[in-house]
C-alpha positions in Angstrom: 0.0 0.0 0.0 1.4 3.4 -0.9 2.1 6.0 1.8 -0.7 8.2 0.5 -3.2 5.3 0.8 -1.8 4.5 4.3 -2.4 8.1 5.4 -5.9 8.1 3.9 -7.1 5.0 5.6 -5.9 6.4 9.0 -7.9 9.6 8.2 -11.0 7.5 7.4 -10.8 5.7 10.7 -10.2 9.0 12.5 -13.3 10.4 10.8 -15.4 7.4 11.9 -14.2 7.9 15.5 -15.5 11.5 15.3 -18.9 10.4 13.9 -19.1 7.7 16.6 -18.4 10.3 19.3 -21.3 12.5 18.0 -23.6 9.5 18.1 -22.7 8.9 21.7 -23.4 12.5 22.5 -26.9 12.2 20.8 -27.5 9.0 22.7 -26.9 10.7 26.1 -28.7 13.9 25.2 -31.8 12.2 23.8 -32.4 10.2 27.0 -33.9 11.6 30.2 -32.6 15.1 29.4 -35.1 15.5 26.5 -38.0 13.3 27.6 -40.3 14.4 24.8 -37.8 13.5 22.1 -38.4 9.8 21.8 -36.8 8.4 18.6 -36.9 4.9 20.2 -40.5 4.7 19.1 -39.3 4.5 15.5 -35.8 3.2 15.6 -33.3 1.6 18.0 -30.4 3.3 16.3 -30.0 6.1 18.8 -31.0 4.0 21.9 -28.2 1.6 21.0 -25.8 4.5 21.0 -23.8 3.0 23.9 -22.5 0.4 21.5 -20.3 3.0 19.8 -18.1 2.8 22.8 -17.3 -0.7 21.8 -16.3 0.7 18.4 -13.8 2.9 20.2 -12.3 -0.1 22.0 -12.0 -2.1 18.8 -10.5 0.8 16.9 -8.1 1.6 19.7 -6.8 -2.0 19.7 -6.5 -1.9 16.0 -4.7 1.4 15.9 -2.3 0.5 18.7 -1.4 -2.7 16.9 -0.9 -0.8 13.6 1.3 1.8 15.3 3.2 -0.1 18.0 3.0 -3.8 17.6 6.2 -4.2 15.7 8.1 -2.3 18.4 7.1 -4.7 21.1 7.1 -7.9 18.9 10.5 -7.4 17.4 12.5 -5.3 19.9 10.7 -5.0 23.2 12.6 -3.3 26.0 12.0 -1.5 29.2 12.6 1.8 27.3 10.0 0.9 24.6 7.4 0.1 27.2 8.2 3.3 29.2 7.8 5.5 26.2 4.6 3.9 25.1 2.9 4.1 28.5 4.0 7.7 29.0 2.7 8.6 25.5 -0.7 7.1 26.3 -0.8 8.8 29.7 0.1 12.1 28.1 -2.7 11.6 25.6 -5.6 10.7 27.9 -4.9 12.0 31.4 -4.6 15.8 31.1 -8.1 16.3 29.6 -9.6 13.7 31.9 -8.2 15.6 34.9 -9.3 19.0 33.5 -12.9 17.9 33.0 -12.9 16.2 36.4 -11.8 19.5 38.0 -14.5 21.3 36.1 -17.1 18.9 37.6 -15.6 19.6 41.0 -16.0 23.3 40.5 -19.6 22.7 39.5 -20.2 20.9 42.8 -18.8 23.9 44.6 -21.0 26.3 42.6 -24.0 24.1 43.5 -23.0 24.3 47.2 -22.9 28.1 47.0 -26.2 28.3 45.2 -27.9 26.3 48.0 -26.0 28.1 50.8 -27.2 31.5 49.6 -30.7 30.3 48.7 -30.4 31.5 45.1 -33.4 30.7 42.9 -34.9 27.3 43.2 -31.6 25.5 43.6 -32.0 22.1 45.3 -29.3 19.6 44.5 -27.4 16.8 46.2 -23.9 18.1 46.7 -20.8 15.8 47.1 -23.2 12.9 47.4 -24.0 9.8 45.4 -22.3 9.9 42.0 -20.3 13.0 43.1 -19.0 11.8 46.4 -15.6 12.7 47.7 -14.6 9.0 47.9 -15.5 8.4 44.2 -13.5 11.5 43.3 -10.3 9.8 44.4 -11.0 6.7 42.3 -11.7 8.9 39.3 -8.4 10.7 39.8 -6.6 7.3 39.9 -8.6 6.0 36.8 -10.1 3.2 39.0 -13.8 4.2 38.4 -14.5 1.0 36.3 -13.1 -1.6 38.7 -16.3 -2.2 40.6 -15.5 0.1 43.5 -18.8 1.9 43.2 -22.4 1.0 42.6 -22.9 3.2 39.6 -21.2 5.7 37.3 -19.5 8.6 39.1 -18.5 12.2 38.4 -18.0 12.3 34.6 -20.0 9.2 33.6 -18.5 8.6 30.2 -15.0 8.6 31.6 -15.5 5.1 32.9 -14.2 4.0 29.5 -11.1 6.0 29.9 -10.2 4.2 33.1 -10.9 0.9 31.4 -8.8 1.8 28.3 -5.9 2.9 30.6 -5.7 -0.7 31.8 -5.8 -2.0 28.3 -2.8 0.3 27.5 -0.9 -1.1 30.5 -1.6 -4.6 29.3 -0.8 -3.9 25.6 3.0 -4.8 25.7 2.2 -8.1 27.3 -0.7 -8.8 24.9 1.6 -8.1 21.9 4.1 -10.7 23.1 1.4 -13.2 24.1 -0.9 -12.8 21.1 0.7 -11.1 18.1 3.3 -13.8 17.5 0.7 -16.6 17.2 -0.5 -18.1 14.0 -3.8 -17.4 12.2 -5.6 -20.3 13.9 -4.6 -19.0 17.4 -5.6 -15.5 16.4 -9.0 -16.7 15.2 -9.5 -18.5 18.5 -8.5 -15.4 20.4 -11.2 -13.4 18.6 -13.8 -16.1 19.3 -12.9 -16.2 23.0 -13.1 -12.4 23.2 -16.6 -12.5 21.6 -17.6 -15.2 24.0 -16.4 -13.0 26.9 -18.5 -10.1 25.6 -21.5 -12.4 25.3 -21.1 -13.6 28.9 -20.8 -10.0 30.1 -23.9 -8.9 28.3 -26.3 -11.6 29.5 -25.6 -13.9 26.6 -25.4 -11.0 24.2 -28.5 -9.1 25.1 -27.2 -5.9 26.7 -23.6 -4.8 26.4 -24.1 -1.6 28.3 -21.7 -2.7 31.0 -19.8 0.2 32.6 -18.7 0.8 36.2 -18.6 -2.9 37.2 -17.2 -5.1 34.5 -16.5 -2.3 32.0 -12.8 -3.0 32.3 -13.4 -6.5 30.8 -15.7 -5.1 28.1 -12.9 -2.8 27.1 -10.2 -5.5 27.2 -12.2 -8.0 25.1 -12.9 -5.3 22.4 -9.3 -4.1 22.5 -8.0 -7.6 22.0 -10.3 -8.1 19.0 -9.0 -4.9 17.5 -5.4 -5.9 18.1 -5.8 -9.3 16.5 -7.9 -7.9 13.7 -4.8 -6.2 12.4 -3.3 -9.6 11.6 -6.1 -10.3 9.1 -5.3 -7.5 6.7 -3.7 -9.7 4.1 -6.6 -12.2 4.2 -9.1 -9.3 4.0 -7.3 -7.9 1.0 -7.6 -11.2 -0.9 -11.4 -11.2 -0.2 -11.6 -7.5 -1.4 -12.9 -6.4 1.9 -11.4 -3.0 1.2 -13.5 -2.3 -1.8 -16.0 0.5 -1.9 -18.8 -2.0 -2.3 -17.8 -3.9 0.9 -17.3 -0.7 2.9 -20.7 0.7 1.9 -22.3 -2.6 2.6 -20.8 -2.8 6.1 -21.8 0.8 6.8 -25.3 0.0 5.7 -25.4 -3.3 7.7 -24.3 -1.4 10.8 -27.1 1.0 10.5 -29.7 -1.6 9.7 -28.8 -3.9 12.6 -28.8 -1.0 15.1 -32.0 0.3 13.7 -33.6 -3.1 14.1 -32.4 -3.4 17.7 -30.7 -6.8 17.3 -28.9 -8.4 20.2 -25.9 -6.4 21.2 -23.4 -9.1 20.6 -24.1 -9.0 16.9 -22.7 -5.5 16.6 -19.0 -5.8 17.6 -18.2 -8.3 14.8 -19.7 -5.9 12.3 -17.7 -3.1 13.7 -14.6 -5.2 13.4 -15.2 -5.9 9.7 -16.0 -2.2 9.1 -12.7 -1.1 10.7 -10.8 -3.6 8.7 -12.6 -2.6 5.5 -12.0 1.2 6.0 -8.4 0.5 6.9 -7.9 -1.1 3.5 -10.1 1.1 1.4 -8.4 3.4 -1.0 -11.5 4.4 -3.0 -14.4 6.8 -2.8 -15.5 5.8 0.7 -12.1 6.5 2.1 -11.7 9.8 0.1 -15.1 10.9 1.4 -14.3 10.2 5.0 -11.0 11.9 4.6 -12.7 15.3 4.1 -10.9 17.8 6.3 -14.0 18.6 8.3 -14.6 14.9 9.2 -10.9 14.3 10.0 -11.0 17.4 12.3 -14.1 16.1 14.0 -12.2 12.8 14.6 -9.2 14.7 15.9 -11.3 16.4 18.6 -13.4 13.4 19.3 -11.8 12.7 22.6 -12.7 16.1 23.8 -16.2 15.6 22.4 -16.6 12.4 24.4 -15.3 13.7 27.7 -16.8 17.2 27.7 -20.4 16.6 26.6 -21.8 15.5 30.0 -20.2 18.5 31.7 -22.2 20.8 29.3 -25.3 18.8 30.1 -24.7 19.1 33.9 -24.1 22.8 33.7 -27.3 23.3 31.8 -29.3 21.2 34.3 -27.9 23.2 37.2 -28.8 26.5 35.6 -32.2 25.3 34.6 -33.1 23.8 38.0 -31.9 27.0 39.7 -34.0 29.2 37.5 -37.0 27.1 36.6 -37.2 24.4 39.2 -36.6 21.5 36.9 -34.4 20.6 33.8 -35.3 22.6 30.8 -35.9 19.6 28.6 -39.2 18.9 30.5 -40.6 22.1 29.2 -40.0 21.3 25.5 -42.0 19.4 23.0 -40.5 17.3 20.1 -39.7 20.2 17.7 -38.0 22.5 20.3 -36.2 19.4 21.7 -34.7 18.7 18.3 -33.6 22.4 18.0 -32.0 22.3 21.4 -30.3 19.0 20.6 -28.8 20.4 17.4 -27.6 23.5 19.3 -26.0 21.5 22.1 -24.2 19.3 19.6 -22.8 22.4 18.0 -21.8 23.8 21.4 -20.1 20.5 22.2 -18.1 20.6 19.0 -17.1 24.2 19.5 -16.0 23.6 23.1 -14.2 20.5 22.1 -12.2 22.3 19.4 -11.0 24.8 22.1 -10.3 22.0 24.5 -8.2 20.1 22.0 -6.0 23.1 21.2 -5.7 24.5 24.7 -5.8 21.4 27.0 -5.2 18.2 25.0 -2.5 19.2 22.6 -0.8 21.8 24.9 -0.7 19.6 27.9 0.5 16.6 25.9 3.3 18.7 24.4 4.3 20.1 27.8 4.5 16.6 29.4 6.6 15.2 26.6 9.0 18.1 26.8 9.1 18.2 30.5 12.2 17.6 32.6 10.7 14.5 34.0 10.2 13.1 30.5 13.8 14.0 29.5 15.2 12.4 32.6 13.1 9.3 33.1 11.3 8.5 29.9 13.4 9.5 26.9 16.8 9.0 28.5 
């Protein structure tokens, strides 16, 4: 594959990550926040939006294998592991911590509103999902290890804690998995799918988060890693053709619309990722549009920030109106608000990517600590 094609397929996968992040946002915003917006009456596509997190896990495993597997398979060393772990930490932790601190600030604002009797403010403060104890586990990326009875603080960040453990396991997984033959690789995919099936009540509901989310992530991550080994076979079967890519995109939409059992979706996601990674035709060129690639670039900020925006709006609304604003809106206004909020999330995420994600990552990688202990 030419270098141009290689760049294009990475851009196509980046764009898909951005689109998946937006679908997760719509899934969260079209639930209890907008009770009169009920697309689930007509389609399961949005109500199954939590499955796009499994797409992230699969894609992450695939991309990690694409970018780093050779380093660990052929010349693994303590230095290689150290650089990899630090690079992943620099990528995910600064924004996670920044959003967590913003949620902490919001709790303090709620406390002040209640203390001064402003408006109709009435909230639980530093209780339940936003307890002080759960704050510590979120800081340490332990929020998906079963320590709590539900999602805490920034709910979507459970997957970041889970993926951090997948990154820690990656060097070991490469050595243990990526040197095996195709039969062993196929068996590993089958066992991972079986693991997902068991987690989801024999495939019915894969929305597993704070308790066994770490296993959900690890199974998807392993499938993505091993999937990278099937590129040659997929090429022979023309899985990278435009027809195959379009068919898999359509199949994904149809299956999610129909509300099939959750376990049927990750294998389709896997084939879609493999197809897009090999495609060098119109589908890849279309997904490589700069706007879509930019959306994929800021997708991590989109994913981590959207519940903060929702929480701020709810605090303002309850203080001023006595209840969340969505309860006052019928279907049409709910759709308009949803569109406006998605636009707000994208705008904020663009700012966060430049001023928090990229800046903090660069600062960490250029820090004295990195020079002395990571890149020495």
